C-alpha positions as CSV (number, residue, x, y, z in Angstrom):
1,M,78.5,71.6,119.7
2,D,75.7,72.4,122.3
3,Q,75.6,75.5,124.5
4,I,77.3,73.8,127.5
5,E,80.2,72.4,125.4
6,F,80.6,75.9,123.8
7,Q,80.7,77.6,127.3
8,H,83.1,75.0,128.6
9,A,85.4,75.5,125.7
10,S,85.2,79.3,126.2
11,H,86.1,78.8,129.8
12,R,89.2,76.7,129.0
13,G,90.3,79.4,126.5
14,W,89.8,82.2,129.0
15,I,91.9,80.3,131.6
16,K,94.7,80.0,129.1
17,E,94.4,83.7,128.3
18,L,94.5,84.6,132.0
19,D,97.6,82.5,132.4
20,Y,99.2,84.4,129.5
21,F,98.2,87.8,131.0
22,Q,99.6,86.7,134.4
23,D,102.9,85.8,132.7
24,E,103.0,89.1,130.9
25,V,102.5,91.0,134.2
26,K,105.5,89.1,135.7
27,I,107.6,90.1,132.7
28,F,106.4,93.7,133.1
29,Q,107.3,93.7,136.8
30,N,110.8,92.5,135.9
31,E,111.1,95.2,133.4
32,L,110.1,97.8,136.0
33,V,112.9,96.6,138.3
34,K,115.4,97.2,135.5
35,V,114.0,100.7,134.8
36,W,114.1,101.4,138.6
37,Q,117.7,100.3,138.8
38,Q,118.7,102.5,135.9
39,N,116.8,105.6,137.1
40,I,117.2,105.3,140.9
41,Q,118.0,109.1,141.2
42,S,114.9,110.3,139.2
43,Y,112.0,111.0,141.5
44,S,109.5,111.5,138.6
45,I,110.4,108.2,137.0
46,Q,110.2,106.5,140.4
47,E,106.6,107.9,140.7
48,H,105.7,106.4,137.3
49,I,107.2,103.1,138.4
50,Q,105.1,103.1,141.5
51,E,102.0,103.9,139.4
52,Y,102.7,101.0,137.1
53,R,103.4,98.7,140.0
54,S,100.0,99.6,141.4
55,I,98.3,99.0,138.0
56,L,100.0,95.7,137.6
57,M,98.9,94.5,141.0
58,K,95.3,95.5,140.2
59,K,95.6,93.5,137.0
60,L,96.7,90.4,139.0
61,I,93.7,90.9,141.3
62,H,91.4,91.0,138.3
63,I,93.0,87.9,136.8
64,D,92.5,86.1,140.0
65,D,88.9,87.3,140.3
66,Y,88.1,86.2,136.7
67,R,89.7,82.8,137.4
68,H,87.4,82.3,140.4
69,R,84.4,83.4,138.4
70,I,85.2,80.9,135.6
71,L,85.8,78.1,138.1
72,D,82.5,78.9,139.8
73,L,80.7,78.7,136.5
74,E,82.3,75.4,135.8
75,R,81.2,74.1,139.2
76,K,77.7,75.2,138.6
77,M,77.7,73.5,135.2
78,A,79.0,70.3,136.7
79,V,76.3,70.1,139.4
80,G,73.5,71.1,136.9
81,E,72.8,74.6,138.2
82,L,72.1,75.9,134.7
83,D,69.5,78.7,135.4
84,T,71.9,81.6,135.3
85,I,74.7,80.1,133.4
86,A,74.0,81.8,130.1
87,S,73.6,85.3,131.5
88,T,76.7,84.9,133.8
89,H,78.7,83.5,130.8
90,A,77.7,86.4,128.6
91,E,78.6,88.9,131.4
92,L,82.0,87.2,131.9
93,A,82.6,87.2,128.1
94,S,82.0,90.9,128.1
95,L,84.3,91.5,131.1
96,M,87.1,89.3,129.5
97,Q,86.9,91.2,126.2
98,A,87.1,94.6,128.1
99,F,90.0,93.2,130.1
100,K,91.9,92.1,127.0
101,E,91.4,95.5,125.4
102,E,92.6,97.4,128.5
103,F,95.5,95.0,128.8
104,E,96.6,95.7,125.2
105,T,96.4,99.5,125.9
106,L,98.5,99.0,129.1
107,K,101.0,96.9,127.2
108,T,101.4,99.6,124.6
109,T,101.9,102.5,127.1
110,F,104.0,100.4,129.4
111,H,106.4,99.4,126.5
112,R,106.6,103.1,125.5
113,F,107.6,104.0,129.1
114,V,110.2,101.2,129.3
115,V,111.8,102.1,126.0
116,K,112.0,105.7,126.9
117,H,113.6,105.1,130.3
118,D,115.6,101.9,129.7
């Protein structure tokens, strides 16, 4: 497999991962609604819910941004603009890895919050 094929395969994999993360965020948002409904009288829990809503919205923005970056790389590869592809791919790989790690941390803390207040 040459470098371009490897990068293309990576991009497809990243898009699938981003789809998964987006689905997870939707699930988290639904769980927040349930926690909100069960704790409507608790101001401190409502603050935490708002904080998580904000975090989840930021995650959706990052997901959208990464999707656009991947599609831009694919477009550049398709038209033969290969000068910066390797460095941009490496940078995006690093960003994706960091995003996955941050998302796993969020997932853990979020589930702890939901279990505690569900």
